[in-house]
C-alpha positions in Angstrom: 39.5 -13.3 1.2 36.4 -15.4 1.0 32.8 -14.0 1.1 32.4 -15.4 4.6 35.6 -13.8 5.8 34.6 -10.4 4.3 31.2 -10.6 6.1 32.9 -11.5 9.4 35.4 -8.7 9.0 32.7 -6.1 8.2 30.6 -7.3 11.2 33.5 -7.1 13.6 34.4 -3.7 12.3 30.9 -2.4 12.8 30.4 -2.9 9.0 33.4 -0.8 8.4 31.4 2.1 7.1 32.3 4.8 9.6 35.9 4.6 8.4 34.8 4.2 4.8 33.1 7.6 4.9 36.5 9.1 5.8 39.1 6.7 4.3 37.2 5.7 1.2 38.0 2.0 1.4 35.8 -0.9 2.3 37.6 -4.3 2.7 36.5 -6.8 0.0 34.8 -4.0 -2.0 37.6 -1.5 -2.6 37.7 2.3 -2.8 34.4 4.1 -2.7 33.3 7.7 -2.5 32.1 9.2 0.7 28.6 9.5 -0.8 28.6 5.8 -1.7 29.8 4.8 1.8 27.1 7.0 3.3 24.5 5.3 1.2 25.6 1.9 2.2 25.4 3.0 5.8 22.0 4.8 5.4 20.2 4.5 2.0 18.0 7.4 3.0 20.8 9.8 3.7 20.4 13.2 2.1 21.9 13.3 -1.4 22.7 16.4 -3.5 20.7 17.0 -6.7 22.5 16.7 -10.0 22.1 20.4 -10.7 20.6 23.3 -8.8 17.0 22.5 -8.0 14.1 24.9 -8.3 11.9 23.1 -5.7 12.4 20.9 -2.6 9.1 19.1 -2.3 6.2 17.9 -4.5 2.5 17.6 -3.6 1.0 15.3 -6.2 -2.8 15.8 -6.3 -4.3 12.8 -8.0 -8.0 13.3 -8.8 -9.0 9.7 -8.7 -11.6 8.6 -11.2 -10.8 11.2 -13.9 -12.7 14.4 -13.7 -14.1 16.0 -16.9 -11.7 18.9 -17.5 -14.1 19.9 -20.2 -16.4 20.9 -17.3 -13.7 22.5 -15.2 -11.0 24.3 -17.2 -11.4 23.7 -21.0 -14.0 26.1 -22.3 -15.3 25.0 -25.7 -18.0 27.2 -27.2 -18.3 25.0 -30.2 -19.1 22.0 -28.0 -22.0 23.9 -26.5 -23.2 24.9 -30.0 -22.9 21.3 -31.4 -24.3 19.5 -28.3 -26.7 16.8 -29.2 -25.3 16.2 -32.6 -23.1 13.2 -33.7 -19.4 13.7 -33.4 -18.1 15.0 -36.8 -15.8 12.4 -38.4 -13.0 15.0 -38.6 -12.7 15.0 -34.8 -12.4 11.2 -34.6 -9.6 11.0 -37.2 -6.5 9.0 -35.9 -8.0 7.7 -32.7 -9.5 4.5 -31.5 -13.0 4.9 -30.3 -13.4 1.6 -28.6 -14.0 3.1 -25.1 -16.5 1.6 -22.7 -19.7 3.1 -24.2 -18.7 3.6 -27.8 -19.2 7.0 -29.5 -22.3 8.9 -28.5 -23.5 12.4 -29.4 -21.7 15.5 -28.3 -22.6 16.6 -24.8 -22.6 19.9 -22.9 -24.1 20.5 -19.5 -26.9 23.1 -19.3 -25.7 23.8 -15.7 -22.2 25.0 -16.7 -21.3 28.6 -16.9 -17.8 30.0 -17.7 -15.7 33.1 -16.8 -12.1 34.2 -17.3 -10.1 34.9 -14.1 -7.0 36.8 -13.1 -4.5 38.7 -15.3 -3.9 35.5 -17.2 -7.5 35.3 -18.3 -7.7 31.5 -17.5 -11.1 29.9 -18.0 -12.9 28.3 -15.1 -16.4 26.9 -14.8 -18.8 27.7 -12.0 -17.7 24.4 -10.4 -14.4 25.9 -9.1 -15.1 29.4 -7.8 -12.4 29.2 -5.1 -9.6 27.8 -7.3 -10.4 30.4 -9.9 -9.1 33.1 -7.4 -5.7 31.4 -7.7 -5.7 31.5 -11.5 -2.4 33.5 -11.8 -0.5 30.9 -9.7 -1.3 28.0 -12.1 0.5 26.6 -15.1 -2.0 24.8 -17.3 -1.1 21.9 -19.6 -4.1 21.6 -21.9 -2.5 19.1 -24.2 -2.2 16.1 -21.9 -2.3 12.6 -23.3 -1.8 9.1 -22.0 -2.1 5.4 -23.0 -4.9 3.1 -21.9 -8.5 3.9 -21.0 -9.2 1.7 -17.9 -8.6 3.2 -14.5 -6.2 0.8 -12.8 -3.9 0.6 -15.9 -3.9 4.3 -16.5 -3.4 5.1 -12.8 -0.4 2.8 -12.8 1.0 4.6 -15.8 0.4 8.0 -14.2 2.4 7.0 -11.1 5.0 4.6 -12.5 5.2 5.2 -16.2 4.2 1.7 -17.1 1.0 -0.2 -17.8 2.1 -3.2 -15.7 3.1 -3.5 -12.1 6.8 -3.7 -11.2 8.3 -0.3 -11.9 9.0 2.3 -9.2 6.6 5.2 -8.7 7.8 8.7 -9.3 8.0 9.4 -5.6 10.2 6.3 -5.1 12.6 7.5 -7.8 12.9 10.9 -6.1 13.4 9.2 -2.7 16.1 7.1 -4.2 17.9 9.9 -6.0 17.7 12.6 -3.2 17.2 10.7 0.1 15.5 12.1 3.1 15.6 15.8 4.2 14.2 14.8 7.6 15.4 11.6 9.2 12.4 11.5 11.6 9.7 11.3 8.9 9.2 9.2 5.8 10.5 11.1 2.7 7.6 9.8 0.6 4.1 9.9 2.1 0.8 8.9 0.7 -2.4 10.6 1.9 -6.1 9.9 1.0 -9.5 10.7 2.2 -12.6 8.5 2.3 -13.1 5.2 4.1 -11.0 3.0 1.9 -7.6 2.7 0.3 -7.3 4.2 -3.2 -8.0 2.0 -6.3 -5.2 -0.5 -7.1 -3.5 0.4 -3.7 0.1 0.3 -2.8 1.4 -0.8 -6.3 1.0 2.9 -7.1 3.5 4.0 -4.4 5.7 1.0 -4.7 9.5 1.0 -5.0 9.3 -1.5 -7.8 12.7 -2.9 -8.6 14.4 -0.2 -6.5 15.3 -1.2 -2.9 12.1 -1.5 -0.9 13.3 1.3 1.5 12.3 3.9 -1.1 8.6 3.0 -1.3 5.9 5.4 -0.1 4.4 5.3 3.4 0.6 5.5 3.5 -1.0 7.6 6.2 -4.7 6.7 6.9 -7.4 9.4 7.2 -8.7 10.4 10.5 -7.2 11.1 14.0 -4.8 8.1 13.9 -3.1 8.1 10.5 -0.3 5.8 11.6 -1.4 2.6 13.3 0.4 1.3 16.4 2.8 4.2 16.5 2.6 4.9 20.2 4.7 2.9 22.6 2.7 0.5 24.8 1.8 2.0 28.2 3.8 -0.5 30.2 7.0 -0.2 28.1 9.5 2.5 28.6 11.9 4.1 26.1 15.0 2.1 27.4 13.2 -1.2 27.1 12.1 -0.3 23.6 15.6 0.7 22.5 17.1 -2.5 24.0 14.6 -4.6 22.0 15.2 -2.7 18.8 19.0 -3.1 19.2 18.6 -6.9 19.7 16.2 -7.1 16.7 18.7 -5.1 14.6 21.6 -7.4 15.5 19.5 -10.5 14.7 18.3 -9.0 11.4 21.8 -8.1 10.4 22.9 -11.7 10.9 20.0 -12.7 8.7 21.0 -10.1 6.1 24.4 -11.5 5.8 22.9 -14.7 4.4 20.6 -12.8 2.1 22.6 -9.7 0.9 20.2 -9.0 -1.9 17.0 -9.1 0.1 15.9 -5.4 0.0 12.7 -6.1 1.9 14.8 -7.1 5.0 16.9 -4.0 4.7 13.7 -1.9 4.4 12.3 -3.6 7.5 15.4 -2.7 9.4 15.1 0.9 8.3 11.3 1.0 9.1 11.9 -0.1 12.7 14.4 2.6 13.3 12.2 5.2 11.5 9.1 4.2 13.5 11.1 4.7 16.7 12.0 8.2 15.7 8.5 8.9 14.3 7.0 8.4 17.8 8.0 11.9 18.6 8.0 13.6 15.2 5.0 12.1 13.4 2.2 13.0 15.7 3.2 16.6 15.6 3.5 16.6 11.9 0.0 15.3 11.2 -1.8 16.9 14.2 -3.9 19.7 12.7 -5.7 20.4 16.0 -3.4 23.4 16.8 -4.0 25.0 13.5 -5.8 28.3 13.8 -9.6 28.6 13.1 -8.8 30.8 10.1 -6.5 28.2 8.6 -9.1 25.5 9.1 -11.6 27.7 7.4 -9.2 28.3 4.6 -8.9 24.6 3.9 -12.7 24.0 4.0 -12.7 22.1 7.3 -16.0 23.8 8.3 -17.9 22.2 5.4 -18.9 18.6 5.7 -18.3 18.0 1.9 -14.7 19.4 1.9 -13.7 18.6 5.4 -11.9 15.2 4.9 -10.1 16.4 1.8 -9.1 19.6 3.5 -7.7 17.7 6.4 -5.3 15.7 4.1 -4.2 18.8 2.3 -3.5 20.6 5.5 -1.4 17.6 6.6 0.4 17.7 3.2 1.4 21.3 3.9 2.6 20.4 7.4 4.7 17.5 5.9 6.4 19.6 3.3 7.1 22.2 6.0 9.0 19.5 7.7 11.1 18.4 4.7 9.0 15.6 3.3 10.0 15.4 -0.4 7.0 13.8 -2.0 3.4 13.8 -0.8 1.0 11.9 -3.0 -2.6 12.8 -2.2 -5.3 10.6 -3.8 -8.8 12.0 -3.7 -11.5 9.9 -2.2 -15.0 11.1 -1.6 -16.9 13.0 1.1 -18.0 10.9 4.1 -21.7 10.4 4.4 -22.4 11.9 0.9 -24.3 9.7 -1.5 -23.0 10.1 -5.1 -22.8 7.8 -8.0 -19.5 5.8 -8.1 -18.0 7.8 -5.2 -15.2 9.3 -7.2 -14.8 11.6 -10.3 -15.8 8.6 -12.6 -19.0 10.1 -14.0 -20.3 7.8 -16.7 -23.8 9.1 -15.8 -25.2 12.0 -13.7 -22.1 14.0 -14.3 -23.7 17.2 -13.0 -24.6 15.7 -9.7 -21.3 13.8 -9.4 -19.0 16.8 -10.3 -21.0 19.2 -8.1 -20.1 17.2 -5.1 -16.5 16.2 -6.1 -15.7 19.8 -7.1 -17.0 21.2 -3.9 -14.9 18.6 -2.0 -11.6 19.7 -3.6 -12.2 23.3 -4.7 -11.7 25.2 -1.4 -9.0 22.9 0.0 -6.8 23.2 -3.1 -7.3 27.0 -3.3 -6.5 27.2 0.4 -3.4 25.1 0.0 -2.0 27.3 -2.8 -2.8 30.5 -0.8 -1.3 29.0 2.4 1.9 27.9 0.7 2.3 31.3 -0.8 1.7 33.1 2.5 4.2 30.9 4.3 6.9 31.4 1.6 6.7 27.7 0.6 5.2 27.9 -2.9 8.6 28.9 -4.4 10.1 25.6 -3.0 7.1 23.4 -3.5 5.5 22.0 -6.7 1.8 21.3 -6.6 0.6 19.0 -9.4 -3.1 18.5 -10.2 -3.4 15.4 -12.3 -5.5 12.4 -13.2 -5.3 9.1 -15.0 -7.0 10.5 -18.1 -9.8 12.9 -19.1 -13.4 12.5 -20.3 -14.9 12.5 -23.8 -16.7 15.2 -25.6 -19.6 12.9 -26.3 -22.1 11.8 -23.7 -22.7 8.4 -22.2 -26.0 7.3 -20.7 -27.3 10.7 -21.7 -25.8 12.5 -18.7 -22.2 11.4 -18.3 -18.9 11.1 -20.2 -16.6 8.2 -21.2 -12.8 7.9 -20.7 -10.6 10.1 -22.8 -6.8 9.5 -23.1 -6.4 11.7 -26.2 -6.6 15.2 -24.8 -7.3 16.7 -21.4 -6.0 19.3 -18.9 -3.6 19.1 -16.0 -1.9 21.9 -14.1 1.1 22.6 -11.9 1.9 25.5 -9.6 5.1 26.4 -7.7 8.8 27.1 -8.1 10.5 27.2 -11.5 7.3 27.6 -13.5 5.7 30.3 -15.6 2.8 31.2 -13.5 -0.5 32.2 -15.1 0.6 30.4 -18.3 -1.2 27.8 -20.6 0.6 25.3 -22.7 -1.1 23.5 -25.6 -4.8 23.1 -26.3 -7.4 20.5 -27.5 -9.5 20.7 -30.6 -12.7 22.7 -30.9 -14.8 20.1 -29.0 -12.1 19.1 -26.5 -11.5 15.6 -27.7 -7.9 15.5 -29.0 -4.7 17.5 -28.6 -4.8 20.1 -31.4 -1.1 20.2 -32.0 0.5 16.8 -31.7 4.0 18.4 -31.3 2.7 19.9 -28.0 1.3 16.6 -26.6 2.4 16.0 -23.0 2.5 12.3 -22.0 3.0 11.0 -18.5 6.7 10.5 -19.2 7.0 14.2 -20.1 5.3 15.2 -16.9 7.6 13.0 -14.9 10.7 14.3 -16.7 9.6 17.9 -15.9 9.0 17.2 -12.2 12.4 15.5 -11.9 14.0 18.5 -13.6 12.5 20.9 -11.2 13.9 18.7 -8.3 17.4 19.0 -9.8 17.4 15.6 -11.5 18.0 14.7 -15.1 15.6 11.9 -16.0 18.2 10.5 -18.4 20.9 10.3 -15.8 18.8 9.1 -12.8 19.4 5.4 -13.2 19.4 2.1 -11.4 20.9 -1.2 -12.7 18.1 -3.9 -12.8 18.6 -7.3 -14.4 21.8 -6.0 -16.1 19.9 -3.0 -17.7 20.3 0.6 -16.7 16.7 1.7 -15.9 15.5 5.3 -15.6 12.2 6.9 -14.4 10.8 7.6 -17.9 11.6 4.1 -19.4 12.8 5.1 -22.9 10.6 8.1 -23.4 10.0 11.6 -22.0 11.2 15.1 -22.4 11.2 18.2 -20.2 8.5 20.7 -21.1 10.9 23.6 -21.4 8.2 26.0 -22.6 6.5 26.1 -19.1 9.8 26.7 -17.2 10.4 30.2 -15.8 
């Protein structure tokens, strides 16, 4: 049977996939499993994890611009004592110091005070009073490292595991491996606050070399996060369905001539999803019916935290409805004048972080409390992360440079040791103290996948004849933090 004959047979048989799911045979292809047949019919069909999962959803909180975790979580009394002095050579051993501003003198803010919180005794600075109340829910990774010291490159590595565009994001891998748990909503959603799209844009939620249907769907801030979702006033549901069916038939004819065009297949899926989303999506992102107490919990009554609180409240509503991966990128408060309008404080760190911390502190604490109260924290993983940290030395006298050698991230949710700290940095918070405990982006990804019931070594896709996996050729699960 020729290729043309196969395509004609499949078309005349309704693509033959309904029968394939039962009979296990597709003409011209051969015997396939029911799962494979279902995937051919619907690439976003729900798939079982490789082993029992600890969580169902991930809320990935990217703190864009790289906060100084030395001023948030990593209390270093020696840094305060040595502030104003040159960095001792022993602390610089083994690292390249060619960051943007070179090596300055050790810096500690006079406005920072520190306290331990919860039964875990976790340290928090005075910048995060609300999040400190959630200390015993957090699992700190204080030995985080990465590669690169420029924002776009390190953000790309944070999300995709590579320094160059072209690889799938972590959310896309999860979407590919597990499919959708709610056919009426995207399985992978990107949220952000502020008046512009995050730095480097959609490459950070791209499907890369995976089929395009697995890429993230960005929801805009504000009252209309999904543009053009509503049906035109003079068009009824029957007319829309008729148009979609015609468009689908025409696109299927085109797809026969370009069987490897995943963009076309993704477009077919997106039209159908958009049709279903007209009913489901507005309810999913509408926070208007949330109680006054819930809005207060997320900081919606404060101008500085309102916009970020809104996106976190939407994130909770999305995971409630089965969305697997919600990627939240921090922007900046509307109408607030701060230097660089992100966490990127090369100067005036105190002023910058005072605003940025106030923006995220109450909403993140509210999210953790809300998830716990609703019974969702055990099935949801919240990840607080950034592209890198910031140096122990000062820049411009009042800021900090980029630091990929040692910084803090944390996670909270199902499958983790709550109120636990893994690893540490040296006495001035510059490098990871024990290199055997260094946690790279690849290790973070491997651990998230493990909690989702996926082995990062066995989650694969054939690309250009090579079996690719989410962590490239690196990565290990951080078993010490697992419950």
